[in-house]
C-alpha positions in Angstrom: 116.8 18.6 305.1 115.0 19.5 301.7 114.7 23.6 300.8 112.2 25.4 301.0 112.2 25.2 297.3 112.5 21.9 297.0 109.7 21.2 299.1 107.2 23.7 297.4 108.2 22.3 294.1 107.2 18.4 295.1 104.1 19.8 296.4 103.3 20.2 292.8 103.7 24.0 293.6 105.0 25.7 290.7 108.5 27.5 291.4 109.0 31.6 292.1 111.2 32.4 288.8 114.6 35.0 290.8 113.3 38.0 289.0 116.0 41.8 288.6 114.9 44.9 288.5 114.8 45.6 284.7 117.5 48.6 284.1 117.1 52.0 284.1 118.2 52.2 280.3 115.5 50.4 279.4 112.4 51.5 281.3 113.6 54.4 279.9 113.7 53.0 276.5 110.1 51.2 276.7 108.8 55.2 278.3 109.7 57.3 275.4 108.7 54.4 272.9 105.2 54.3 274.8 104.8 58.3 275.2 105.7 58.0 270.5 103.0 56.0 269.8 100.2 57.5 272.0 100.8 60.7 270.0 99.4 59.0 267.4 96.8 57.8 269.4 97.6 54.3 269.2 98.5 52.1 273.5 101.3 50.6 273.3 101.3 48.7 276.4 102.8 46.1 278.1 101.4 41.9 279.5 102.2 38.8 280.9 105.5 37.9 283.5 106.6 41.1 283.1 103.9 43.6 283.4 102.5 41.1 286.3 106.1 42.1 288.2 107.1 45.0 286.3 109.6 47.3 287.9 110.9 43.9 287.8 111.5 41.3 285.5 111.6 37.0 285.5 115.0 36.1 284.5 115.0 34.9 280.6 110.8 36.3 280.7 110.6 38.5 277.4 108.8 40.8 276.5 104.7 40.9 275.7 104.1 43.9 274.3 100.5 44.5 272.7 98.9 47.8 271.0 96.1 48.9 269.9 95.5 51.8 266.9 92.2 52.9 265.3 93.5 52.3 262.0 92.7 50.6 258.3 94.9 47.4 257.5 97.4 49.0 255.0 98.6 51.4 257.4 98.1 49.0 260.4 100.6 46.6 258.7 103.2 50.0 258.1 101.9 50.4 262.3 103.6 46.6 262.8 107.2 47.2 260.7 107.1 50.6 262.2 106.9 48.8 266.3 108.7 45.7 265.2 111.9 47.9 264.0 111.9 50.3 267.4 111.3 46.7 269.0 114.7 46.0 268.0 116.1 48.0 269.0 115.6 48.2 272.9 118.9 48.2 274.7 118.0 44.7 276.3 118.2 40.9 274.7 115.4 39.9 275.4 112.8 38.6 273.2 110.4 40.2 272.3 106.6 39.2 271.4 104.3 41.5 269.6 100.6 41.0 269.4 97.5 43.5 267.4 95.1 43.4 270.4 92.8 44.1 267.5 93.0 40.7 266.2 93.8 39.3 268.8 91.2 35.7 269.8 88.2 37.2 272.7 89.6 34.4 275.4 93.4 35.6 274.5 92.8 39.8 275.3 90.5 38.7 278.1 92.8 36.9 280.0 96.4 38.8 278.4 94.3 42.1 279.2 94.1 41.3 283.3 97.3 43.4 284.4 99.1 45.8 281.7 101.7 48.7 281.8 101.0 50.8 279.6 103.7 52.2 278.4 103.0 55.3 277.4 103.0 56.0 281.6 106.4 54.0 282.0 109.2 56.2 284.5 112.3 54.8 285.1 112.4 52.7 288.7 114.7 54.9 291.6 115.9 51.4 292.5 116.4 50.2 288.6 120.5 49.9 287.6 
């Protein structure tokens, strides 16, 4: 007899990936990063699968991180380098995709901004381990 998950896949339903609550140290690091950049007027946020399931994350999902900053092109390049360095220091092995939303296409922004987590307002979940 087929299990419920096998039946759902056979019927054309997408398989739901197992999820796990993000570790407290990862949540804290993301919150600190968001607060740091918010003081500079930069909005840093999660979008994508982790934003949709926060504070859980699908196993194998990457961090989709977006940012918006009122700045010049020269300052923008420096900001991106700093963000990349800070994100590389996250206490996680998950890959990170960093997107400058001022450079993204309108259709992409419209879709991606439907569900975001503003990192300046992230606090570790009591259920995180």
